[in-house]
DRENROKOL-566063 format. One record per residue: chain; x, y, z of N, C-alpha, C, CB in turn. Coordinates in nm, 4 decimals, padded with zeros to 6 digits. Glycine has a CB too. Layout:
<rotis>
mol	n_x	n_y	n_z	ca_x	ca_y	ca_z	c_x	c_y	c_z	cb_x	cb_y	cb_z
A	X	Y	Z	X	Y	Z	X	Y	Z	X	Y	Z
...
</rotis>
This chain:
<rotis>
mol	n_x	n_y	n_z	ca_x	ca_y	ca_z	c_x	c_y	c_z	cb_x	cb_y	cb_z
A	04.1458	-02.7634	00.0954	04.0158	-02.8155	00.1291	03.9072	-02.7525	00.0421	03.9867	-02.7921	00.2760
A	03.9171	-02.6249	00.0159	03.8184	-02.5573	-00.0668	03.8154	-02.6138	-00.2091	03.8473	-02.4080	-00.0706
A	03.9362	-02.6451	-00.2592	03.9451	-02.7003	-00.3942	03.8779	-02.8378	-00.4004	04.0927	-02.7104	-00.4388
A	03.9001	-02.9185	-00.2988	03.8385	-03.0518	-00.2927	03.6867	-03.0404	-00.2796	03.8963	-03.1331	-00.1744
A	03.6428	-02.9495	-00.1979	03.4987	-02.9273	-00.1810	03.4365	-02.8800	-00.3116	03.4720	-02.8245	-00.0692
A	03.5052	-02.7919	-00.3816	03.4557	-02.7403	-00.5086	03.4420	-02.8544	-00.6113	03.5502	-02.6298	-00.5623
A	03.5427	-02.9454	-00.6163	03.5364	-03.0590	-00.7078	03.4197	-03.1513	-00.6728	03.6683	-03.1372	-00.7049
A	03.3999	-03.1736	-00.5425	03.2881	-03.2569	-00.4995	03.1543	-03.1941	-00.5391	03.2933	-03.2789	-00.3477
A	03.1417	-03.0633	-00.5231	03.0185	-02.9935	-00.5606	02.9971	-02.9999	-00.7112	03.0227	-02.8469	-00.5138
A	03.1060	-02.9864	-00.7887	03.0946	-02.9971	-00.9344	03.0513	-03.1380	-00.9745	03.2287	-02.9611	-01.0022
A	03.1108	-03.2371	-00.9097	03.0743	-03.3760	-00.9382	02.9284	-03.3996	-00.9041	03.1640	-03.4736	-00.8596
A	02.8838	-03.3505	-00.7908	02.7452	-03.3646	-00.7503	02.6529	-03.2946	-00.8495	02.7247	-03.3085	-00.6097
A	02.6888	-03.1742	-00.8926	02.6090	-03.1021	-00.9914	02.5994	-03.1819	-01.1219	02.6697	-02.9629	-01.0182
A	02.7106	-03.2421	-01.1639	02.7105	-03.3220	-01.2867	02.6199	-03.4442	-01.2731	02.8532	-03.3663	-01.3216
A	02.6306	-03.5114	-01.1577	02.5467	-03.6284	-01.1343	02.3994	-03.5891	-01.1338	02.5844	-03.6964	-01.0017
A	02.3655	-03.4798	-01.0664	02.2263	-03.4337	-01.0628	02.1775	-03.3955	-01.2019	02.2118	-03.3142	-00.9676
A	02.2618	-03.3316	-01.2788	02.2269	-03.2923	-01.4146	02.2033	-03.4158	-01.5023	02.3376	-03.2039	-01.4748
A	02.2920	-03.5152	-01.4910	02.2755	-03.6389	-01.5663	02.1486	-03.7121	-01.5237	02.3975	-03.7293	-01.5478
A	02.1197	-03.7088	-01.3940	01.9994	-03.7719	-01.3417	01.8746	-03.7066	-01.4020	01.9963	-03.7627	-01.1876
A	01.8718	-03.5755	-01.4096	01.7578	-03.5043	-01.4690	01.7456	-03.5382	-01.6171	01.7729	-03.3515	-01.4504
A	01.8595	-03.5459	-01.6857	01.8572	-03.5814	-01.8275	01.8008	-03.7219	-01.8471	01.9984	-03.5720	-01.8875
A	01.8413	-03.8163	-01.7606	01.7893	-03.9526	-01.7697	01.6393	-03.9570	-01.7400	01.8647	-04.0445	-01.6730
A	01.5953	-03.8795	-01.6420	01.4520	-03.8738	-01.6111	01.3742	-03.8229	-01.7316	01.4259	-03.7835	-01.4885
A	01.4287	-03.7217	-01.7977	01.3622	-03.6667	-01.9163	01.3553	-03.7711	-02.0272	01.4359	-03.5407	-01.9663
A	01.4655	-03.8445	-02.0488	01.4665	-03.9488	-02.1514	01.3652	-04.0580	-02.1194	01.6066	-04.0095	-02.1647
A	01.3580	-04.0983	-01.9929	01.2628	-04.2021	-01.9522	01.1201	-04.1544	-01.9767	01.2823	-04.2394	-01.8031
A	01.0888	-04.0300	-01.9414	00.9548	-03.9745	-01.9651	00.9234	-03.9731	-02.1142	00.9437	-03.8316	-01.9072
A	01.0198	-03.9314	-02.1959	00.9985	-03.9290	-02.3409	00.9728	-04.0690	-02.3955	01.1196	-03.8669	-02.4115
A	01.0508	-04.1674	-02.3492	01.0315	-04.3051	-02.3942	00.8967	-04.3611	-02.3495	01.1439	-04.3935	-02.3420
A	00.8548	-04.3272	-02.2271	00.7237	-04.3719	-02.1796	00.6126	-04.3117	-02.2657	00.7035	-04.3334	-02.0312
A	00.6260	-04.1843	-02.3004	00.5260	-04.1199	-02.3855	00.5213	-04.1847	-02.5239	00.5558	-03.9699	-02.3984
A	00.6390	-04.2156	-02.5812	00.6434	-04.2806	-02.7122	00.5808	-04.4196	-02.7058	00.7882	-04.2899	-02.7628
A	00.6112	-04.4947	-02.6003	00.5548	-04.6281	-02.5838	00.4023	-04.6208	-02.5755	00.6124	-04.6959	-02.4580
A	00.3496	-04.5293	-02.4957	00.2046	-04.5133	-02.4837	00.1434	-04.4767	-02.6186	00.1705	-04.4058	-02.3788
A	00.2117	-04.3901	-02.6920	00.1634	-04.3504	-02.8242	00.1594	-04.4694	-02.9190	00.2518	-04.2398	-02.8826
A	00.2657	-04.5518	-02.9213	00.2693	-04.6705	-03.0065	00.1608	-04.7693	-02.9670	00.4064	-04.7375	-02.9991
A	00.1397	-04.7862	-02.8366	00.0377	-04.8796	-02.7899	-00.1008	-04.8332	-02.8352	00.0427	-04.8931	-02.6358
A	-00.1301	-04.7054	-02.8232	-00.2600	-04.6528	-02.8672	-00.2756	-04.6677	-03.0177	-00.2754	-04.5049	-02.8269
A	-00.1687	-04.6400	-03.0920	-00.1726	-04.6512	-03.2374	-00.1987	-04.7953	-03.2794	-00.0414	-04.6006	-03.2990
A	-00.1305	-04.8907	-03.2176	-00.1496	-05.0308	-03.2522	-00.2858	-05.0821	-03.2097	-00.0417	-05.1148	-03.1892
A	-00.3367	-05.0360	-03.0971	-00.4696	-05.0770	-03.0517	-00.5742	-05.0354	-03.1546	-00.5021	-05.0154	-02.9132
A	-00.5575	-04.9177	-03.2119	-00.6534	-04.8674	-03.3096	-00.6446	-04.9418	-03.4418	-00.6316	-04.7197	-03.3327
A	-00.5348	-05.0128	-03.4680	-00.5149	-05.0784	-03.5962	-00.5443	-05.2282	-03.5945	-00.3752	-05.0564	-03.6414
A	-00.5995	-05.2809	-03.4880	-00.6315	-05.4228	-03.4834	-00.7443	-05.4520	-03.5821	-00.6711	-05.4662	-03.3397
A	-00.7285	-05.5604	-03.6560	-00.8271	-05.5978	-03.7564	-00.8588	-05.7462	-03.7408	-00.7758	-05.5664	-03.9000
A	-00.9862	-05.7794	-03.7366	-01.0292	-05.9195	-03.7342	-01.1719	-05.9254	-03.7854	-01.0183	-05.9810	-03.5902
A	-01.2022	-06.0313	-03.8587	-01.3407	-06.0509	-03.8993	-01.3684	-06.1992	-03.9169	-01.3714	-05.9742	-04.0294
A	-01.4958	-06.2342	-03.9015	-01.5429	-06.3705	-03.9203	-01.6772	-06.3602	-03.9902	-01.5537	-06.4491	-03.7836
A	-01.6926	-06.4349	-04.1001	-01.8139	-06.4210	-04.1799	-01.8550	-06.5546	-04.2386	-01.7937	-06.3184	-04.2914
A	-01.9829	-06.5644	-04.2765	-02.0371	-06.6828	-04.3420	-02.1119	-06.6436	-04.4678	-02.1294	-06.7601	-04.2471
A	-02.1197	-06.7359	-04.5631	-02.1857	-06.7060	-04.6904	-02.3369	-06.6883	-04.6766	-02.1571	-06.8161	-04.7897
A	-02.3978	-06.7618	-04.5838	-02.5434	-06.7567	-04.5696	-02.5827	-06.6783	-04.4458	-02.6021	-06.8980	-04.5631
A	-02.6953	-06.6099	-04.4534	-02.7477	-06.5370	-04.3374	-02.7779	-06.6340	-04.2243	-02.8747	-06.4573	-04.3752
A	-02.8352	-06.7521	-04.2608	-02.8632	-06.8568	-04.1623	-02.8953	-06.9853	-04.2364	-02.9809	-06.8164	-04.0676
A	-02.9004	-07.0955	-04.1641	-02.9385	-07.2230	-04.2223	-02.8338	-07.2814	-04.3149	-03.0658	-07.2078	-04.2960
A	-02.8827	-07.3652	-04.4069	-02.7938	-07.4291	-04.5031	-02.8366	-07.3893	-04.6437	-02.7949	-07.5836	-04.4864
A	-02.7479	-07.4095	-04.7375	-02.7801	-07.3759	-04.8754	-02.6611	-07.3988	-04.9650	-02.8269	-07.2320	-04.8863
A	-02.6736	-07.3588	-05.0887	-02.5691	-07.3818	-05.1874	-02.5359	-07.2521	-05.2595	-02.6119	-07.4898	-05.2878
A	-02.4106	-07.2382	-05.2960	-02.3653	-07.1302	-05.3825	-02.2955	-07.1986	-05.4989	-02.2696	-07.0275	-05.3068
A	-02.3607	-07.2065	-05.6097	-02.3034	-07.2767	-05.7235	-02.3853	-07.3997	-05.7540	-02.1574	-07.3147	-05.6971
A	-02.3411	-07.4943	-05.8334	-02.2055	-07.4963	-05.8891	-02.1875	-07.3913	-05.9979	-02.1736	-07.6343	-05.9450
A	-02.0664	-07.3538	-06.0180	-02.0337	-07.2599	-06.1243	-01.9009	-07.3008	-06.1852	-02.0284	-07.1137	-06.0713
A	-01.8868	-07.2805	-06.3129	-01.7617	-07.3171	-06.3787	-01.6757	-07.1950	-06.4103	-01.7908	-07.3939	-06.5064
A	-01.7152	-07.0805	-06.3542	-01.6355	-06.9592	-06.3726	-01.5990	-06.9038	-06.2352	-01.7131	-06.8524	-06.4573
A	-01.4843	-06.8389	-06.2224	-01.4490	-06.7788	-06.0927	-01.5570	-06.6796	-06.0486	-01.3111	-06.7076	-06.1011
A	-01.5855	-06.6799	-05.9209	-01.6933	-06.5959	-05.8691	-01.6498	-06.5348	-05.7368	-01.8245	-06.6774	-05.8516
A	-01.6695	-06.4051	-05.7231	-01.6439	-06.3390	-05.5957	-01.7603	-06.3690	-05.5020	-01.6248	-06.1848	-05.6143
A	-01.7296	-06.4207	-05.3838	-01.8341	-06.4561	-05.2889	-01.8707	-06.3373	-05.2015	-01.7900	-06.5736	-05.2024
A	-01.9995	-06.3212	-05.1774	-02.0484	-06.2156	-05.0893	-02.0935	-06.2819	-04.9593	-02.1658	-06.1335	-05.1562
A	-02.0324	-06.2415	-04.8497	-02.0645	-06.2980	-04.7193	-02.1839	-06.2252	-04.6600	-01.9433	-06.2900	-04.6243
A	-02.2908	-06.3000	-04.6341	-02.4155	-06.2401	-04.5866	-02.4275	-06.2371	-04.4348	-02.5320	-06.3146	-04.6437
A	-02.3484	-06.3180	-04.3661	-02.3536	-06.3227	-04.2197	-02.2173	-06.2797	-04.1653	-02.3920	-06.4665	-04.1684
A	-02.2153	-06.1685	-04.0937	-02.0920	-06.1212	-04.0317	-02.1009	-06.1521	-03.8827	-02.0693	-05.9674	-04.0574
A	-02.0139	-06.2410	-03.8366	-02.0127	-06.2771	-03.6956	-01.9411	-06.1696	-03.6138	-01.9451	-06.4139	-03.6757
A	-01.8299	-06.1218	-03.6655	-01.7584	-06.0120	-03.6001	-01.6775	-05.9373	-03.7055	-01.6657	-06.0647	-03.4851
A	-01.6606	-05.8078	-03.6820	-01.5834	-05.7239	-03.7727	-01.5189	-05.6142	-03.6895	-01.6731	-05.6641	-03.8871
A	-01.3902	-05.6305	-03.6633	-01.3163	-05.5340	-03.5820	-01.2213	-05.4590	-03.6742	-01.2384	-05.6044	-03.4648
A	-01.2630	-05.3435	-03.7174	-01.1773	-05.2591	-03.8009	-01.1484	-05.3153	-03.9376	-01.0498	-05.2351	-03.7321
A	-01.2196	-05.4177	-03.9792	-01.1857	-05.4831	-04.1047	-01.2668	-05.4354	-04.2227	-01.2024	-05.6286	-04.0907
A	-01.2028	-05.4279	-04.3337	-01.2664	-05.4071	-04.4630	-01.1986	-05.5040	-04.5583	-01.2548	-05.2565	-04.5126
A	-01.2339	-05.5005	-04.6848	-01.1771	-05.5980	-04.7770	-01.0359	-05.5632	-04.8212	-01.2651	-05.6110	-04.8972
A	-00.9829	-05.4535	-04.7760	-00.8442	-05.4189	-04.8066	-00.7672	-05.4021	-04.6758	-00.8363	-05.2890	-04.8928
A	-00.6378	-05.4286	-04.6821	-00.5543	-05.4179	-04.5624	-00.5383	-05.2715	-04.5227	-00.4159	-05.4828	-04.5862
A	-00.5732	-05.2363	-04.3995	-00.5603	-05.0972	-04.3557	-00.4166	-05.0585	-04.3215	-00.6486	-05.0730	-04.2357
A	-00.3311	-05.1604	-04.3020	-00.1918	-05.1321	-04.2667	-00.1053	-05.2494	-04.3102	-00.1765	-05.1056	-04.1135
A	00.0241	-05.2233	-04.3270	00.1183	-05.3285	-04.3622	00.1318	-05.4225	-04.2433	00.2568	-05.2693	-04.4031
A	00.1341	-05.5524	-04.2709	00.1522	-05.6460	-04.1623	00.1253	-05.7879	-04.2051	00.0638	-05.6101	-04.0478
A	00.1330	-05.8787	-04.1097	00.1046	-06.0203	-04.1326	-00.0422	-06.0457	-04.0988	00.1992	-06.1122	-04.0469
A	-00.1138	-06.1086	-04.1914	-00.2563	-06.1369	-04.1755	-00.2778	-06.2881	-04.1843	-00.3411	-06.0619	-04.2837
A	-00.3590	-06.3402	-04.0949	-00.3902	-06.4825	-04.0907	-00.5293	-06.5036	-04.1492	-00.3817	-06.5378	-03.9451
A	-00.5390	-06.5902	-04.2499	-00.6663	-06.6235	-04.3117	-00.6913	-06.7724	-04.2936	-00.6678	-06.5843	-04.4624
A	-00.8152	-06.8065	-04.2571	-00.8556	-06.9468	-04.2453	-00.9944	-06.9591	-04.3054	-00.8534	-06.9961	-04.0955
A	-01.0148	-07.0607	-04.3884	-01.1462	-07.0795	-04.4467	-01.1806	-07.2270	-04.4544	-01.1530	-07.0164	-04.5848
A	-01.3096	-07.2527	-04.4624	-01.3642	-07.3876	-04.4529	-01.4775	-07.3989	-04.5538	-01.4141	-07.4196	-04.3075
A	-01.4892	-07.5141	-04.6164	-01.5981	-07.5334	-04.7110	-01.6377	-07.6789	-04.7207	-01.5594	-07.4814	-04.8474
A	-01.7549	-07.7013	-04.7756	-01.8034	-07.8369	-04.7989	-01.8388	-07.8508	-04.9454	-01.9256	-07.8699	-04.7088
A	-01.7970	-07.9600	-05.0053	-01.8261	-07.9948	-05.1439	-01.8032	-07.8760	-05.2371	-01.9700	-08.0446	-05.1567
A	-01.6836	-07.8252	-05.2375	-01.6545	-07.7084	-05.3204	-01.5059	-07.6944	-05.3431	-01.7096	-07.5817	-05.2564
A	-01.4732	-07.6002	-05.4269	-01.3344	-07.5583	-05.4460	-01.3299	-07.4094	-05.4166	-01.2818	-07.5907	-05.5922
A	-01.2375	-07.3669	-05.3325	-01.2258	-07.2258	-05.2934	-01.0788	-07.1870	-05.3006	-01.2839	-07.2007	-05.1491
A	-01.0545	-07.0675	-05.3508	-00.9179	-07.0138	-05.3540	-00.9166	-06.8781	-05.2873	-00.8645	-07.0036	-05.4995
A	-00.8102	-06.8498	-05.2135	-00.7895	-06.7185	-05.1525	-00.6945	-06.6425	-05.2443	-00.7318	-06.7298	-05.0048
A	-00.7385	-06.5249	-05.2885	-00.6578	-06.4448	-05.3795	-00.6080	-06.3189	-05.3117	-00.7373	-06.4090	-05.5038
A	-00.4893	-06.2795	-05.3464	-00.4315	-06.1531	-05.3014	-00.4010	-06.0734	-05.4269	-00.3018	-06.1747	-05.2124
A	-00.4712	-05.9627	-05.4444	-00.4538	-05.8774	-05.5624	-00.4643	-05.9575	-05.6919	-00.3187	-05.8060	-05.5565
A	-00.5586	-06.0529	-05.6966	-00.5840	-06.1306	-05.8162	-00.5001	-06.2558	-05.8318	-00.5637	-06.0462	-05.9322
A	-00.4026	-06.2800	-05.7457	-00.3160	-06.3982	-05.7549	-00.3535	-06.4983	-05.6464	-00.1664	-06.3585	-05.7425
A	-00.3748	-06.6241	-05.6863	-00.4109	-06.7293	-05.5912	-00.2977	-06.7504	-05.4910	-00.4429	-06.8615	-05.6651
A	-00.3338	-06.7514	-05.3629	-00.2370	-06.7732	-05.2555	-00.2476	-06.9143	-05.1989	-00.2576	-06.6708	-05.1441
A	-00.3703	-06.9640	-05.1815	-00.3929	-07.1015	-05.1383	-00.5355	-07.1395	-05.1731	-00.3660	-07.1186	-04.9855
A	-00.5622	-07.2692	-05.1766	-00.6937	-07.3188	-05.2175	-00.7338	-07.4369	-05.1312	-00.6935	-07.3589	-05.3662
A	-00.8615	-07.4744	-05.1440	-00.9103	-07.5979	-05.0848	-01.0031	-07.6635	-05.1843	-00.9819	-07.5722	-04.9493
A	-01.0122	-07.7962	-05.1738	-01.0936	-07.8746	-05.2662	-01.1681	-07.9829	-05.1893	-01.0062	-07.9370	-05.3776
A	-01.2948	-07.9962	-05.2132	-01.3727	-08.1091	-05.1653	-01.4706	-08.1396	-05.2783	-01.4469	-08.0780	-05.0263
A	-01.4249	-08.2133	-05.3778	-01.4998	-08.2300	-05.5014	-01.5572	-08.3704	-05.5128	-01.4112	-08.2001	-05.6211
A	-01.6875	-08.3785	-05.5336	-01.7609	-08.5040	-05.5511	-01.7275	-08.6067	-05.4434	-01.7312	-08.5624	-05.6877
A	-01.7479	-08.5735	-05.3175	-01.7179	-08.6708	-05.2117	-01.8221	-08.7826	-05.2093	-01.7121	-08.6009	-05.0743
A	-01.7823	-08.8974	-05.1554	-01.8737	-09.0109	-05.1414	-01.9815	-08.9762	-05.0391	-01.7968	-09.1397	-05.0990
A	-01.9425	-08.9092	-04.9322	-02.0387	-08.8611	-04.8328	-02.0137	-08.7114	-04.8152	-02.0250	-08.9390	-04.6949
A	-02.0535	-08.6559	-04.7045	-02.0308	-08.5129	-04.6819	-01.8809	-08.4847	-04.6798	-02.0969	-08.4664	-04.5491
A	-01.8338	-08.4167	-04.7791	-01.6920	-08.3829	-04.7850	-01.6706	-08.2414	-04.7344	-01.6380	-08.3977	-04.9284
A	-01.5584	-08.2185	-04.6772	-01.5267	-08.0828	-04.6339	-01.3763	-08.0641	-04.6401	-01.5804	-08.0550	-04.4905
A	-01.3383	-07.9382	-04.6403	-01.1955	-07.9059	-04.6462	-01.1752	-07.7709	-04.5789	-01.1426	-07.9038	-04.7944
A	-01.0532	-07.7486	-04.5319	-01.0184	-07.6184	-04.4757	-00.8737	-07.5892	-04.5111	-01.0404	-07.6150	-04.3207
A	-00.8392	-07.4639	-04.5033	-00.7028	-07.4228	-04.5309	-00.6784	-07.2927	-04.4567	-00.6772	-07.4068	-04.6842
A	-00.5521	-07.2609	-04.4367	-00.5181	-07.1339	-04.3732	-00.3815	-07.0906	-04.4244	-00.5189	-07.1458	-04.2170
A	-00.3575	-06.9619	-04.4132	-00.2308	-06.9055	-04.4608	-00.2063	-06.7740	-04.3891	-00.2321	-06.8849	-04.6154
A	-00.0806	-06.7433	-04.3659	-00.0407	-06.6120	-04.3149	00.0210	-06.5385	-04.4327	00.0605	-06.6230	-04.1921
A	-00.0353	-06.4228	-04.4667	00.0139	-06.3429	-04.5782	00.0671	-06.2101	-04.5273	-00.0969	-06.3201	-04.6824
A	00.1755	-06.1667	-04.5864	00.2257	-06.0308	-04.5583	00.1584	-05.9379	-04.6572	00.3842	-06.0218	-04.5694
A	00.0807	-05.8438	-04.6065	00.0052	-05.7519	-04.6911	00.0581	-05.6102	-04.6764	-00.1440	-05.7567	-04.6563
A	00.0489	-05.5367	-04.7848	00.0786	-05.3944	-04.7850	-00.0529	-05.3197	-04.7700	00.1540	-05.3515	-04.9154
A	-00.0489	-05.1940	-04.7369	-00.1704	-05.1133	-04.7278	-00.2418	-05.1188	-04.8617	-00.1382	-04.9658	-04.6877
A	-00.3702	-05.1507	-04.8584	-00.4517	-05.1546	-04.9794	-00.4599	-05.2900	-05.0468	-00.3997	-05.0575	-05.0758
A	-00.3796	-05.3894	-05.0045	-00.3898	-05.5233	-05.0616	-00.5255	-05.5818	-05.0275	-00.2763	-05.6150	-05.0100
</rotis>
């Protein structure tokens, strides 16, 4: 009987020890998850901008490529003109009576054209690009 009791106590000790180990692993995983969530929350990037401060107007025409400066920022959440982290980025742009190209590190990724329309012409385009830090 003593031998059986001893085996039962050893089994119970093993189960309790494994239970403590699992609790520790769960706590560690919860801490890592919270850390990843905080890290990702800090890395969210979004912006919306317009070429004009207000009203209507024209930029161009021009026959040479031109970097556009956006004068009206509707929202800017952690964004700058370079990618702060590797990831997938969604770009959408809209224009009237113009040609616009979206470039990544100097290479055209997508464009839109609304050239010499009969009436008010407009165009839009969007693309998801995989960017590296600094693109």
